[in-house]
N, C-alpha and C positions, 0 to 999 in steps of 0.2 A: 459488794457492789454499792455505790453511793445511793443514798435514799433519794427517791424521786421528789421533786419539789411540787408542793401542792398550792403554790402561789398562783392565783388566777391572773390572766393577762389584764393589763391595764385597760380599763374602759375608756372610750373616747370622751374627751371633755368638750361639751358643746360650747362653753364659754371661750375656751382656747381657740376653737375653730372660728368662732365669730370674730374674735380679736384679730386673728391672722387675716381674715377677709377684710376687716375694716382698715387694717394697716396697708394692705395691698391696694385698696381703692384710694386711700388717702395719698399714697405715694405715686399713683399713676397720673400722667399729665392731663390737664383739663382739655376737653375737646375744643376744637376751633369753633367759635360761634358761627352759625349759618349766615348771619348778616355780613361777616367778613368775606365769605365766598361771593355773596351777591354783589357787594360793593366792588370787590376786586374785578370780577368778570364784567360788571357793567361799565366801569371806567375803561378797562382794557379794550373791550369790544366796541364801545361807542367812540372812544378816541381813535382807534384804528379805522373805523368806518368814516369818521369825519375827515381823517387824513386822506383816505383813498378817494372819497367822493369829491373833495376839493381839488385834488390833483387832476382827476378826470375832467372836472368842470373847467378849471383854469386852462388846461391844455386844449380843450375843445374850443374855448372862447378866444384865447390868445395865440393858439397855434404852437408849433414846435419852436424850440429855441432859435432865435435869430430871424424869425419870420416877421416879427412886429417890434416896434419900439415899446419901451415900458409904458404901462398905464399908471399914471401917478394919482395916488390918493392925496398926498401932500407933495406938491411940486418939488422935484429934485431931491426928495428925502425918503418918502415912503411910497412904495408902489407895487405893481405886479409885473413880473417878468419871468417867463418860463425858462428853465434851465435843467440840464441833466448832469448830475454829479457822478462820474464813474468811479470815484474813490470814496474815502471816508471823510473825516472832518477836514474842511478846507481843501478838499480834492486830493488829499494824500492817499497813496496806495492805489492809484488809478489802475484799472484792469484786474484787480483782485476781488471782484465782487463776490465770487463764490466763497472765497476765504471769509469775507465779512459776513456772508449769509450763514456759514457754518458757526462762526463765533456768536452770531445772533441767536441761533438755536441753542447753543450751549448756555448763553446768558439766560434765555427764557427758562430752560430747565433748572438752572441755578436759582432763579427767582421762586419758582414753584416749591423747590426743596426748602429754601430759606423760610418762606412764609408758612407752608402747611406741613412739612415734615419736621422742621426745626421749630415750628410753632411761633414764628415771629409775627404771625397774623393776629396774635392777641393785642398787638399795638396798632391802634388806628393809624397813627402817623406813617408807620412802615407799610401798612396795607395800601394806603392811598399813594404813597411815593412809588412803591414798586408796581402798582397798577398803571401809573403814568408811564413808567419805564417800559412795561410790557406792551402798552398801546403803541409807543414809539417803535418798539422792536417789530411788532406785527406790521405796522404801516410800511416801514422801510424794507422789511424782509420780502414783502410782496414784490416790490420793485427789484430787489437784489436777485430774485429768482427769475427775472425776466418775464413775469406774467403780463406785463403791460406792453411788451415790445412786439413789433411787427417786422417781418423780413426786410421791408423797404427802409427801415430805420438804419442809421449807422451801427456797425457791429459793436463799437465801443459803448454804445448805450445799453446793450443787452442786459448787463448787470448793474446799470446805473440807477440812481435814485432821482425821481422827478422833484424839482423844487420850483417855487413860484413867488415866495415872499421876498421883497426887495427892500433893504435898508441901506442908506448911504448918507454920509455927511457931505460929500461932494463927489463928482465923477472920479476924482483921484483917491477918495477914501470910501470905498464901497465894501460893505460887509457881504460875504458869500451868501448867495440865495439859499433859502431854507424852506421848510414845510411844516405842517402841523405836527407830524411825527417827531421832527427835530425839537420842536417847542415842548412837546410832552417829555421827551428824554431829558431835556435841560431842566424842566420843572421837577421831575422826579429826582434827578441828581442833586439839584439844589436843596430839596427837602432832606435828602440823606446827608448832605453836607451840614445843613442846619442842625440836624439831630446829633451829628458828631461833635459839634461845638457846644450845643445847648441841650444835652440829653434830658435834663430835668423838665424842660419846657415842652417836650414833644413825646414823652413816654407816659403811657398809661398802663395800669395794671388790670388784670381780670377782676371783675366785680365780685366773683365768687371763687374762693380757693379752698380746697379741701385740706384739712389738717388732720394729722394722725391723732387719735384720741390719747389722752394721758391715762396710762394704765396704772392702776393701784390695787391695793388689796380689795377683794370683793366682800362687801358686807351683806349679811343677810339679816332680816328682821326676825 
């Protein structure tokens, strides 16, 4: 029979265990700073609130579309005129409000994943840009879901978006009416476009990044 081995089992090396823990912590992603959450939610919620309150105010003041002439801030150029857009940009896709509402929900989920799961919120520029987009999504989604609509209103308005800002160069050159949610969407999209062209001017790095320790021979005195 072979002789039994008297070699004792290898004892755990505390230095090796500490090194593995340090490497694991160093390679784990940095947590999203709390102030990114605060800024994102503040812009998104205040922007959506500003959009919904101004819509309610303007429609209460100026009435439903077609009931009053435009109120001019700058005569024949900038004014207030209520309108309902049953479609998307420039009225395209009229009558497909529920489809646009579904796409808005998907976009909102995508923003949250991009910022906080994929950790894009480490960049201030992206945090603010996507907060503006989210505010616009919230504001127009409320209208898309028909939460402002009453049975006495035309059926085609049920999934339409309320607009009230009027710009025109002349009666023949009139920009489609829009609202604050639209303005926030354009602002956020513009910031994203700017970053795509000038990434070095709009990208910041985390102020603290963990690095894996450089391991070498252990010296003892």
